[in-house]
N, C-alpha and C positions, 0 to 999 in steps of 0.2 A: 431332237426336241427343239421347238421354236418358242422363244419367249419374247413378248412385247416389252420394249424398254421405255416406252413413254410413261409419263406419270399415271398413277392409278386414277380411275374415274372417281367422281364425287361419291357415287354409290359404294364403290370399293373402299374408299377411305373411311366412309361412315361404318361399313361392316368391320373393317379392321379395328376401328376405335371401339365399337361395341363388343367385339370379341375380347380385346385387351381388358376392357372394363369388367366383363363377365369373369374372366380368369382371375382378376384381382379382387373380385367381389365388391366393386365400388360402383356407386350410382351417380351419374351426372345427367343434368337436364339435356333433353334432345336439342334444344337451341344452342347450348354450348358445344355439343358434339358437332352439330351442323356448322357452327362458326369455325371450329378447328378444321373440319374437312374442307370447307370452302377456302380457307386461307393458307393452310400448310399443304402445298401441292407438289413440292419438289421430289420428296422421297419418303419412304416409310420410316426411316430412321428419325427424320425431323418430326414426323407425325407422332411417333411414340414419345419423342422428347417433349413435345408440347403437352401431350396427355399426361406424362409423368409430372410435369411442372404443375399442372392443374390438380392432379391427385394429391401431391405433397401439400400444396397450399390448403386444399379442402381438409386434409387430415390434421394439419397443424391448427387450423382455425376451428375445427370440429363443427362446421356448419356447411350448408349447401352453398354452392358457388353461383353468383349471378352472372349473366352475360356480360354486363359492364365490367365486372371484376376480371372475368376471363380475358376480355379485350385488353384490359390494363396489364395483366400478367404476361400475355403473349404479344403485346404491342411490338417489342423489338424483333421478334421472330417473323411477324407478319410484314411489317414495313421493310425490314432489311431484304427479304426475298424479293418483294416487288420492286424495290428501289435498285437493287444491284443487277438484276437480270434485264438486259436490253438486247436489241439486235446487235449493237456494237460489241457488247460483252461476249455474246456467243461467237461472233465473227473473230474476235481477238483470241478467244480460247481455242477455237478450231485452228486458227492460223498457227498458234504456238504449238499445238499438238502435232500438226503436220510439218512443222519447221519451215513455214513460209510466212509471208507478211499478209496483213489484211488487204493491202493493195493488190497482191497477187490474186486474192479471192475476187476482188472487184474488177480487175482488168479483164479484157475480152479474150485473153489467151485460152486456147483450147488444149493446151498441153495436159497430158495425163496427170502429172503431179499437181495440177491446179483444179482440174475438173472434179475429181472425187472429193477433195476437201470443200470445194464450193457447194457441191450438191449436199454434202453432209451438213454444212452450215445452213443451207436453205431448209433442209429437213428439220433440223433442230429448232430453227426460228419458227417454222410453221407449227411444229408440235408443242413447243414450250410456250410460245407467246401468242399462238393462234393468230398470227398476222396474215393479212390477205396476200394473195399471190402478187398483185401489182405492187404492194408496199415492199415486199421482199425483192421483187425485180428492180424497183427503184434504188434500193440500197446497193444491189449488186450491179452497179454501172448502167442502170436504165434498161435492164433486160426485160423482155416481154414476159407477161404472166404465164404464157404457155411454156416458156423455157423453165420457169420456176416449177411449174406443175410437173414437167418431165423429170427434173432433178429430184423432187420429192418422191415421185413415183419410183424412180430408179433405186433410191436408197431403201424405200419400203420393200421393193422386190428383193433387194440384196439381203435385207434382214430376214425375210421369209425363207430365203435360200440358205440360211445358216452361214452367211458370209461373215468373215471376221469383223466386218464393219459394226456389227452389233456391240461387240466388246469395246471397240474404239469409241462409239457414241456414248456408251456407259461411262467410260473414263473421262470423256469431254464434259459430260453432264456433272460428274463429281466436281470437276474443276470450276464449272460455271456456278454451281450452288455453294461452293466453299471458298 
């Protein structure tokens, strides 16, 4: 069985929220649902946490929730995720996971123990931050964008081939977002 480890798409996040609301018998405006789905992108657990926060507030106040109030309630969840995740943060967490340094990721070495972590970092930066290939290449010691494309493609194929890299990336992402 092959499972994609990237963040769920916007449409999937909306569907998850709507399903949770239906199960709980709660109604929230579509604009609030869209706001949550647009801003809580890291994982389903955070998505559910944001939704629960909104539901509890709405039940305590016994009135419908406005978009402005939702932004206020979820402000710390939204800004923290965007603020803490960066190319540097992903590179640091990948380096720690593979017991190497960020400098090892950036250096030109082609040693096996550096290539896989470097490609994993490139993949995660591309998938999580949607950075351009040239931007990622610049971070990794001025590498050409085609090198980055190759690295991302290699990790994508490894995930499809049920390589253990999938579990490694999931563990790294947990560290990145926590």
